[in-house]
C-alpha positions as CSV (number, residue, x, y, z in Angstrom):
1,M,0.0,0.0,0.0
2,T,1.4,3.4,-1.1
3,T,1.0,6.5,1.2
4,T,1.1,10.0,-0.2
5,S,1.3,13.0,2.0
6,D,1.3,16.8,1.3
7,T,1.0,19.9,3.3
8,W,-0.9,22.9,2.0
9,T,-0.2,26.4,3.2
10,L,-3.3,28.5,3.2
11,D,-2.6,32.3,3.4
12,G,-6.0,33.7,2.8
13,P,-9.5,33.1,1.7
14,V,-8.5,32.3,-1.9
15,D,-6.2,29.5,-0.8
16,A,-8.9,28.3,1.6
17,A,-11.5,28.3,-1.2
18,R,-9.1,26.4,-3.5
19,A,-8.3,23.8,-0.9
20,R,-12.0,23.3,-0.3
21,A,-12.8,23.0,-4.0
22,L,-9.8,20.6,-4.5
23,L,-11.0,18.3,-1.6
24,A,-14.6,18.4,-3.0
25,R,-13.4,17.3,-6.4
26,L,-11.0,14.6,-5.0
27,T,-13.7,13.0,-2.7
28,A,-16.3,13.1,-5.5
29,D,-13.8,11.4,-7.9
30,A,-13.1,8.8,-5.1
31,G,-16.9,7.9,-4.9
32,V,-17.4,9.3,-1.4
33,P,-21.2,9.7,-0.8
34,A,-22.5,13.2,-1.1
35,R,-23.7,13.2,2.6
36,D,-20.2,12.3,3.8
37,R,-18.6,14.9,1.5
38,A,-21.0,17.6,2.6
39,R,-20.3,16.8,6.3
40,L,-16.5,17.0,5.7
41,L,-16.6,20.2,3.7
42,A,-19.0,21.9,6.2
43,E,-16.7,21.0,9.1
44,L,-13.6,22.1,7.2
45,T,-15.2,25.4,6.1
46,A,-15.9,26.3,9.7
47,L,-12.3,25.5,10.7
48,L,-10.8,27.6,7.8
49,R,-12.5,30.8,9.2
50,P,-9.1,32.2,10.3
51,C,-7.9,32.2,6.6
52,R,-10.7,34.5,5.7
53,E,-9.3,36.9,8.3
54,G,-5.9,36.8,6.7
55,R,-4.2,34.3,9.0
56,R,-2.1,31.4,7.7
57,Q,-3.1,27.8,8.3
58,R,-1.5,24.5,7.3
59,L,-3.6,21.6,6.1
60,T,-1.8,18.2,5.8
61,V,-3.4,15.8,3.4
62,T,-2.4,12.1,3.5
63,S,-3.9,9.4,1.3
64,D,-3.5,5.6,1.4
65,E,-6.7,3.6,1.0
66,D,-8.5,6.4,2.9
67,L,-8.1,10.2,3.0
68,H,-6.6,11.7,6.2
69,L,-6.7,15.4,7.0
70,A,-4.9,17.3,9.7
71,L,-5.2,21.1,10.4
72,D,-2.8,22.8,12.8
73,G,-5.0,25.6,13.9
74,A,-5.6,26.9,17.4
75,E,-7.3,23.5,18.1
76,P,-5.8,20.5,16.3
77,W,-8.2,18.8,13.9
78,R,-8.0,15.5,12.3
79,Y,-10.4,13.8,10.0
80,T,-10.4,10.4,8.2
81,L,-12.7,9.7,5.3
82,A,-13.1,6.3,3.7
83,C,-12.8,6.4,-0.1
84,P,-14.4,3.7,-2.2
85,S,-12.1,4.5,-5.2
86,P,-8.4,5.2,-5.1
87,L,-7.1,8.8,-5.1
88,P,-4.7,10.1,-7.7
89,R,-0.9,9.8,-7.1
90,P,0.5,12.3,-6.4
91,L,-2.2,14.4,-5.0
92,P,-2.8,17.7,-6.8
93,R,-2.3,21.0,-5.0
94,P,-4.7,23.8,-4.6
95,A,-2.6,26.1,-6.7
96,D,-2.9,23.6,-9.6
97,L,-6.6,24.4,-10.0
98,S,-7.6,26.7,-12.8
99,E,-10.4,29.1,-12.5
100,A,-12.5,26.7,-14.6
101,D,-11.7,23.9,-12.2
102,L,-12.5,26.1,-9.3
103,A,-15.9,27.1,-10.8
104,E,-16.7,23.5,-11.5
105,A,-15.8,22.4,-8.0
106,L,-18.0,25.1,-6.5
107,L,-20.9,24.1,-8.8
108,G,-20.3,20.5,-7.8
109,A,-20.5,21.5,-4.1
110,G,-23.8,23.2,-4.8
111,E,-25.1,19.9,-6.4
112,D,-23.9,18.0,-3.3
113,T,-25.7,20.5,-1.2
114,A,-28.8,19.9,-3.2
115,V,-28.4,16.2,-2.8
116,V,-28.0,16.6,0.9
117,L,-31.0,18.9,1.1
118,A,-33.1,16.4,-0.8
119,G,-31.9,13.7,1.6
120,M,-32.8,16.0,4.4
121,D,-36.3,16.4,2.9
122,E,-36.6,12.6,2.7
123,A,-35.3,12.3,6.3
124,E,-37.8,15.0,7.4
125,E,-40.6,13.1,5.7
126,L,-39.4,9.9,7.3
127,V,-39.2,11.6,10.6
128,R,-42.7,12.9,10.1
129,F,-43.9,9.4,9.3
130,H,-42.2,7.9,12.3
131,R,-43.5,10.7,14.5
132,E,-47.1,9.8,13.4
133,E,-46.3,6.1,14.0
134,L,-44.9,7.0,17.4
135,H,-48.1,9.0,18.2
136,Q,-50.2,6.1,17.2
137,T,-48.0,3.8,19.3
138,N,-48.3,6.2,22.2
139,Q,-52.1,6.2,22.0
140,G,-52.0,2.4,22.0
141,V,-49.6,2.4,24.9
142,L,-51.9,4.7,26.8
143,A,-54.8,2.5,26.1
144,L,-52.8,-0.5,27.1
145,H,-51.7,1.2,30.3
146,A,-55.4,1.9,31.1
147,E,-56.3,-1.7,30.5
148,L,-53.3,-2.9,32.6
149,E,-54.3,-0.5,35.4
150,A,-57.9,-1.8,35.3
151,A,-56.6,-5.4,35.3
152,A,-54.2,-4.5,38.2
153,L,-57.1,-3.0,40.1
154,A,-59.2,-6.1,39.5
155,Q,-56.2,-8.3,40.5
156,R,-55.7,-6.3,43.7
157,E,-59.4,-6.7,44.5
158,L,-59.1,-10.4,43.9
159,L,-55.9,-10.6,46.0
160,D,-57.6,-8.7,48.8
161,A,-60.6,-11.0,48.6
162,E,-58.2,-14.0,48.6
163,R,-56.3,-12.6,51.6
164,A,-59.6,-12.1,53.5
165,A,-60.7,-15.6,52.6
166,R,-57.3,-17.0,53.7
167,A,-57.4,-15.0,56.9
168,E,-60.9,-16.2,57.6
169,A,-59.9,-19.8,56.9
170,E,-56.8,-19.5,59.0
171,N,-58.9,-18.0,61.9
172,A,-61.3,-20.9,61.5
173,R,-58.5,-23.4,61.5
174,R,-56.9,-21.8,64.6
175,L,-60.3,-21.9,66.4
176,L,-60.9,-25.5,65.5
177,T,-57.4,-26.5,66.5
178,F,-57.8,-24.7,69.8
179,L,-61.2,-26.3,70.3
180,A,-59.8,-29.8,69.6
181,D,-56.8,-29.3,71.9
182,A,-58.9,-27.8,74.7
183,S,-61.5,-30.6,74.4
184,A,-58.7,-33.2,74.6
185,S,-57.2,-31.5,77.7
186,L,-60.6,-31.3,79.5
187,N,-61.5,-34.9,78.6
188,A,-58.1,-36.2,79.7
189,S,-59.1,-35.6,83.4
190,L,-61.8,-37.4,85.4
191,D,-61.5,-35.0,88.3
192,H,-64.1,-32.2,88.1
193,E,-62.0,-29.9,90.3
194,D,-59.1,-30.4,87.9
195,I,-61.3,-29.6,84.9
196,L,-62.5,-26.4,86.6
197,R,-58.8,-25.4,87.1
198,R,-58.0,-26.1,83.5
199,L,-60.7,-23.9,82.0
200,P,-59.3,-20.5,82.9
201,K,-55.8,-21.6,82.0
202,L,-57.0,-22.5,78.5
203,L,-59.1,-19.3,77.9
204,V,-57.1,-16.5,79.6
205,P,-55.9,-14.2,78.1
206,E,-56.4,-14.9,74.4
207,Y,-60.1,-15.7,74.5
208,A,-61.2,-14.1,77.7
209,R,-60.0,-11.5,80.2
210,H,-61.6,-13.2,83.1
211,V,-63.4,-16.6,83.6
212,D,-65.8,-17.7,86.3
213,V,-67.6,-21.0,86.6
214,W,-70.8,-21.3,88.5
215,L,-71.9,-24.9,89.1
216,A,-75.5,-26.0,89.8
217,D,-74.7,-26.9,93.4
218,D,-72.4,-23.9,94.0
219,E,-73.1,-22.0,97.1
220,R,-71.5,-18.8,95.8
221,T,-73.6,-16.0,94.4
222,P,-72.5,-14.4,91.1
223,P,-72.0,-10.6,91.1
224,A,-75.2,-8.6,90.5
225,E,-74.3,-7.6,87.0
226,R,-73.8,-11.3,86.1
227,A,-76.4,-13.0,88.3
228,A,-79.4,-12.5,86.0
229,A,-77.5,-13.6,82.9
230,A,-76.1,-16.7,84.7
231,V,-79.5,-17.7,86.0
232,M,-81.1,-17.2,82.6
233,A,-78.4,-19.3,80.9
234,A,-78.7,-22.1,83.4
235,R,-82.5,-22.1,83.2
236,T,-82.9,-21.8,79.4
237,G,-79.7,-23.6,78.3
238,R,-79.0,-20.7,75.9
239,P,-76.1,-18.3,75.8
240,Q,-76.7,-14.9,77.3
241,H,-74.9,-11.5,76.8
242,A,-74.7,-9.2,79.8
243,G,-73.2,-5.8,80.6
244,P,-73.8,-2.3,79.3
245,R,-75.6,-2.0,75.9
246,P,-74.0,0.1,73.2
247,G,-76.2,3.0,74.3
248,G,-75.0,2.7,77.9
249,L,-77.9,0.9,79.5
250,P,-77.4,-2.4,81.4
251,G,-79.3,-5.5,80.3
252,V,-79.4,-9.1,79.3
253,D,-79.8,-10.5,75.8
254,D,-81.1,-14.1,75.2
255,L,-79.3,-15.2,72.0
256,P,-79.6,-18.4,70.0
257,A,-76.3,-20.2,69.2
258,S,-76.3,-18.8,65.7
259,A,-76.8,-15.2,66.6
260,L,-73.9,-12.7,66.1
261,C,-72.6,-11.1,69.2
262,P,-73.4,-7.5,69.9
263,D,-71.0,-5.1,71.6
264,R,-71.5,-6.6,75.0
265,P,-68.5,-7.4,77.3
266,L,-69.9,-10.4,79.2
267,L,-70.9,-13.8,77.8
268,C,-72.7,-16.4,80.0
269,L,-72.7,-19.9,78.5
270,P,-74.4,-23.0,79.8
271,L,-72.1,-25.9,80.6
272,G,-73.4,-29.1,78.9
273,A,-75.8,-30.1,76.2
274,R,-79.0,-31.5,77.7
275,T,-78.7,-30.7,81.4
276,A,-76.6,-27.7,82.3
277,Q,-73.9,-28.5,84.9
278,G,-73.5,-24.8,85.5
279,V,-72.6,-21.6,83.7
280,L,-69.3,-20.4,82.2
281,T,-69.1,-16.6,82.5
282,L,-66.5,-14.9,80.3
283,S,-65.3,-11.3,80.1
284,A,-64.3,-10.2,76.6
285,P,-60.6,-9.7,76.1
286,G,-61.4,-6.5,74.2
287,Q,-64.5,-4.5,73.5
288,R,-66.5,-7.4,72.3
289,F,-66.5,-11.1,71.4
290,A,-65.8,-11.8,67.7
291,P,-68.7,-13.9,66.2
292,D,-66.6,-16.8,65.2
293,T,-64.9,-16.8,68.6
294,A,-68.3,-16.7,70.4
295,V,-69.5,-19.8,68.4
296,M,-66.3,-21.7,69.3
297,L,-66.7,-20.7,73.0
298,M,-70.3,-22.0,73.0
299,E,-69.1,-25.4,71.7
300,L,-66.3,-25.5,74.2
301,A,-68.7,-24.8,77.0
302,R,-70.9,-27.7,75.8
303,R,-67.9,-30.0,75.7
304,A,-66.7,-28.8,79.1
305,G,-70.1,-29.6,80.6
306,I,-70.0,-33.1,79.2
307,A,-66.5,-33.5,80.6
308,L,-67.7,-32.3,84.0
309,D,-70.7,-34.7,83.8
310,N,-68.4,-37.6,82.9
311,A,-66.1,-36.7,85.8
312,R,-69.0,-36.7,88.3
313,Q,-70.3,-40.0,87.1
314,Y,-66.8,-41.5,87.2
315,E,-66.3,-40.2,90.8
316,Q,-69.6,-41.7,91.9
317,H,-68.8,-45.0,90.1
318,R,-65.3,-45.0,91.7
319,D,-66.6,-44.2,95.2
320,V,-69.1,-47.0,95.0
321,A,-66.5,-49.5,93.7
322,E,-64.0,-48.5,96.3
323,A,-66.6,-48.7,99.1
324,L,-67.6,-52.2,97.8
325,Q,-64.0,-53.2,97.5
326,R,-63.1,-52.2,101.0
327,A,-66.3,-53.7,102.4
328,Q,-65.2,-57.1,101.1
329,L,-61.6,-57.0,102.4
330,T,-61.1,-59.4,105.3
331,E,-60.0,-58.6,108.8
332,L,-56.9,-60.8,109.2
333,P,-57.2,-63.6,111.7
334,D,-55.1,-63.7,114.9
335,T,-53.2,-67.0,114.5
336,P,-50.6,-68.4,116.9
337,G,-47.2,-68.8,115.3
338,L,-48.1,-66.7,112.2
339,A,-48.2,-62.9,111.9
340,L,-50.2,-61.3,109.1
341,A,-50.3,-57.7,107.8
342,A,-52.1,-56.4,104.7
343,R,-52.4,-53.2,102.8
344,Y,-54.9,-52.2,100.1
345,L,-54.4,-48.9,98.1
346,P,-56.8,-47.8,95.3
347,A,-55.5,-46.4,92.1
348,T,-54.6,-42.7,92.3
349,H,-56.2,-41.9,89.0
350,G,-58.1,-43.5,86.2
351,L,-60.7,-46.2,86.3
352,N,-58.3,-48.9,87.6
353,I,-60.1,-49.8,90.8
354,G,-62.1,-52.7,92.0
355,G,-60.2,-55.9,90.9
356,D,-57.5,-56.6,93.5
357,W,-58.2,-58.4,96.8
358,Y,-56.5,-60.2,99.6
359,D,-57.9,-62.7,102.1
360,A,-56.8,-64.9,105.0
361,F,-58.9,-67.4,106.9
362,P,-58.5,-70.6,108.9
363,G,-59.2,-74.0,107.2
364,P,-61.1,-76.9,108.7
365,D,-57.8,-78.7,109.6
366,G,-56.5,-75.7,111.6
367,S,-54.3,-74.4,108.8
368,V,-54.4,-70.8,107.6
369,L,-54.9,-69.9,104.0
370,A,-53.4,-66.6,102.7
371,V,-54.9,-65.5,99.4
372,I,-54.2,-62.7,97.0
373,G,-55.8,-62.1,93.6
374,D,-56.5,-59.7,90.7
375,V,-59.6,-59.7,88.5
376,T,-59.3,-58.4,85.0
377,G,-61.2,-55.3,84.2
378,H,-61.9,-52.4,86.5
379,G,-64.7,-50.5,88.2
380,L,-67.9,-51.7,89.8
381,R,-68.2,-54.9,87.8
382,A,-64.7,-56.0,88.7
383,A,-65.4,-55.3,92.4
384,V,-68.6,-57.4,92.2
385,M,-66.8,-60.3,90.4
386,M,-64.0,-60.1,93.0
387,G,-66.5,-60.7,95.7
388,Q,-68.0,-63.7,93.9
389,L,-64.5,-65.2,93.5
390,R,-63.6,-64.6,97.1
391,T,-66.8,-66.3,98.3
392,A,-66.3,-69.3,95.9
393,L,-62.7,-69.7,96.9
394,R,-63.6,-69.8,100.6
395,A,-66.3,-72.4,99.9
396,Y,-63.9,-74.7,98.0
397,A,-61.2,-74.3,100.6
398,V,-63.6,-75.0,103.5
399,E,-64.4,-78.3,101.8
400,G,-60.8,-79.4,102.5
401,N,-59.3,-78.7,99.1
402,G,-55.7,-77.7,98.9
403,P,-54.4,-74.6,97.1
404,A,-54.0,-76.3,93.7
405,R,-57.4,-78.1,93.8
406,T,-59.1,-74.9,94.9
407,L,-57.6,-73.0,91.9
408,T,-58.6,-75.8,89.6
409,L,-62.2,-75.6,90.8
410,L,-62.2,-71.7,90.5
411,H,-60.9,-72.0,86.9
412,R,-63.6,-74.5,86.0
413,M,-66.3,-72.2,87.5
414,L,-65.1,-69.2,85.6
415,R,-64.9,-71.0,82.3
416,H,-68.5,-72.0,82.5
417,Q,-70.2,-69.1,84.3
418,Q,-68.0,-66.1,83.2
419,P,-66.4,-67.0,79.9
420,E,-65.1,-63.4,79.4
421,L,-63.7,-62.9,82.9
422,Y,-60.1,-63.7,83.8
423,A,-58.3,-63.5,87.1
424,T,-54.9,-64.2,88.7
425,C,-54.6,-65.7,92.1
426,A,-52.0,-67.1,94.5
427,I,-52.8,-69.3,97.6
428,A,-50.4,-70.1,100.4
429,R,-51.4,-72.6,103.2
430,F,-49.6,-72.6,106.5
431,T,-50.2,-75.7,108.7
432,P,-49.3,-75.6,112.4
433,G,-46.4,-77.9,113.2
434,E,-45.1,-78.0,109.6
435,P,-42.0,-75.9,108.8
436,G,-42.9,-75.0,105.3
437,V,-45.7,-73.6,103.2
438,V,-47.7,-75.1,100.4
439,W,-48.7,-72.7,97.6
440,A,-50.1,-72.6,94.1
441,A,-50.5,-69.8,91.6
442,A,-52.7,-69.0,88.6
443,G,-50.9,-66.5,86.4
444,H,-50.0,-64.4,89.4
445,P,-46.7,-62.5,90.0
446,P,-44.2,-64.7,92.0
447,A,-44.2,-64.5,95.8
448,L,-41.0,-63.5,97.7
449,V,-39.5,-65.1,100.7
450,R,-37.2,-63.2,103.1
451,G,-35.1,-65.4,105.4
452,P,-34.3,-64.6,109.0
453,G,-30.9,-63.3,107.9
454,G,-32.3,-60.9,105.3
455,E,-31.7,-63.0,102.2
456,V,-34.5,-62.8,99.7
457,R,-35.5,-65.3,97.1
458,V,-38.2,-65.5,94.4
459,L,-40.6,-68.4,94.3
460,D,-40.1,-68.7,90.6
461,A,-41.7,-72.1,90.0
462,K,-43.7,-71.8,86.8
463,P,-47.3,-70.6,87.7
464,G,-50.3,-72.0,86.1
465,I,-52.4,-70.2,83.5
466,M,-54.8,-67.4,84.4
467,L,-58.2,-68.4,85.9
468,G,-60.9,-68.5,83.3
469,V,-58.8,-69.0,80.2
470,P,-60.9,-71.2,77.9
471,V,-58.7,-74.4,78.1
472,P,-58.9,-77.2,80.7
473,Y,-56.1,-77.0,83.2
474,E,-55.0,-78.7,86.5
475,Y,-52.9,-76.6,88.9
476,E,-50.1,-78.0,90.9
477,D,-49.1,-77.5,94.6
478,H,-45.6,-76.4,95.5
479,H,-43.8,-76.7,98.8
480,E,-41.4,-74.2,100.2
481,E,-39.4,-74.5,103.4
482,L,-39.9,-71.5,105.7
483,P,-37.5,-71.3,108.7
484,A,-38.7,-69.6,111.9
485,G,-38.7,-65.8,111.4
486,A,-39.1,-66.0,107.6
487,T,-41.5,-63.7,105.8
488,L,-43.6,-64.5,102.8
489,A,-44.7,-61.5,100.6
490,L,-47.7,-61.8,98.4
491,Y,-48.7,-58.8,96.1
492,T,-50.6,-57.8,93.0
493,D,-49.0,-56.4,89.8
494,G,-50.0,-52.8,90.6
495,L,-47.1,-52.7,93.2
496,V,-44.3,-53.7,90.8
497,E,-45.5,-52.8,87.3
498,R,-44.9,-49.4,85.7
499,R,-45.4,-48.2,82.2
500,S,-41.8,-47.0,81.9
501,A,-40.3,-50.4,83.0
502,G,-41.1,-54.1,82.9
503,I,-42.5,-56.1,85.7
504,D,-39.2,-57.9,86.3
505,A,-37.5,-54.6,87.3
506,G,-40.3,-53.9,89.8
507,I,-40.0,-57.4,91.3
508,D,-36.2,-56.9,91.7
509,R,-36.8,-53.6,93.4
510,L,-39.4,-55.1,95.7
511,A,-36.9,-57.9,96.6
512,R,-34.2,-55.3,97.5
513,S,-36.7,-53.3,99.6
514,L,-37.8,-56.4,101.4
515,G,-34.2,-57.3,102.1
516,T,-33.4,-53.9,103.6
517,L,-36.1,-54.2,106.3
518,G,-34.7,-54.4,109.8
519,A,-35.5,-57.0,112.3
520,A,-37.2,-54.4,114.5
521,Q,-39.5,-53.5,111.7
522,L,-40.4,-57.1,111.0
523,E,-41.3,-57.6,114.6
524,R,-44.1,-55.1,114.0
525,L,-45.4,-56.4,110.7
526,D,-47.8,-53.6,110.1
527,A,-44.9,-51.1,110.3
528,A,-42.9,-53.3,107.9
529,A,-45.8,-53.2,105.4
530,D,-45.9,-49.4,105.5
531,A,-42.1,-49.2,105.2
532,L,-42.1,-51.6,102.2
533,L,-44.7,-49.4,100.3
534,V,-42.6,-46.2,100.6
535,P,-39.8,-47.0,98.1
536,M,-42.2,-48.8,95.8
537,L,-44.6,-45.8,95.3
538,R,-42.5,-42.7,95.7
539,D,-41.3,-42.5,92.1
540,S,-44.7,-42.1,90.5
541,E,-48.5,-42.2,91.0
542,H,-49.8,-45.8,90.7
543,D,-52.5,-46.2,88.0
544,D,-53.7,-49.6,89.3
545,D,-54.9,-50.6,92.8
546,I,-52.5,-52.4,95.0
547,C,-52.7,-55.3,97.5
548,L,-49.8,-56.5,99.7
549,L,-50.0,-59.4,102.1
550,L,-47.1,-60.2,104.5
551,C,-47.0,-63.6,106.4
552,R,-44.2,-64.1,109.0
553,T,-43.6,-67.3,110.9
554,A,-42.8,-66.9,114.6
555,G,-39.2,-66.8,115.6
């Protein structure tokens, strides 16, 4: 590629005009578009203004494939113009232009200007067209914005409605969850005093500021502003609103369960469904009770009344069963050479009462029979069946039957008369003049023997099956040597069995406790029985009734 460079010295306006005309002709010959030529010549003309004022300027022109211009004026100027066709070599100088060339160049510049103006007209028309299109587009955009705004407004309304529906559903879910949990908590107790203590803890402070419970047999009198509403709620079995009306006047409103709550601060609800156990009086946590909350409280009061009724019935049932159970427990006989001590403890909670018993009575041959047993099931029916078993066992034993034969007859009786009733039992027979004890067991926990020196062993001979199991069975007698001063411990499973541990662990603990009893305690066998119960029951409440029977041979 050949590069040609030349510097033109411009001393005045004539030289400037020649230089401009020469560049116009060179760029036109090189095929430079008219718009690019016009832009170059316009910019150069503005920069050559000092030449018109008589000052000298130098313009350097360099050509290779493109045209490069450099002006050393007050502000350096450089310009590069792409030329589609090659420029002549060497470049002509401005002084080489004749007047005819100058005139032609000037006319050509005018033609270029006309072309540029025509292009500008086309551009202006194009701009006008695009401006109209833009206006139409703007109108469409505005219309679209209006539609979008309307759609956004509708969407906001839908979202607000959805949020409200979700909030309502969440509130309903929260109320139902609370109602289920509260109902479970109330029904978990069968102590009506405990239920009455749980109600305020469940409701305050979220659902009520203050809670009062007035039972049907309560000797307390409600405050004057609540008395009328409480009496009305108990009498009609319908919820009542009490307290100042919105207008400021006191009064009572009788409302059906479906009515919305007015702005009244007190709500009196009957406890129970059919027969009101009492009245639950609630003070609103705020200015009023929300309608959904009031409906939930009405249902909770109904369930609380049912729980109170169940607790009262259970307590009556339990009292009757315990009274029957204690009435059938035997007074221990005073037998020479054999000391006896017994303890019976009802279950501390639940329905597990009425099935355990102990007995001791003399036989026709002068022997003493010590008996302990446990009837399956609980409550009044178990207490009644225990009495029947006790009576039948005494009858069989008085006929001269030994422990094993007595159990076999009891088993046969239960199979035929009470096919759904089972029981465990252990019988020990002490005969005067004989150093040992004869015993037999039907599915009962093994007896323990404490020797005079404090050693304890378990009578772990395999017991027979439970009484009443629907298979024929013959029980066997076992003989155990008992030295003078030895103690035999008979007990029911409530003493040794815990939900958190197996029965074997309880038997081991009972054996250790029996072994730690001192000789002085064993001399007073009643004190020994009390001392033996302390380590066995101190770790937890027992949920089954307990029988313990101690038999000590004379030293």
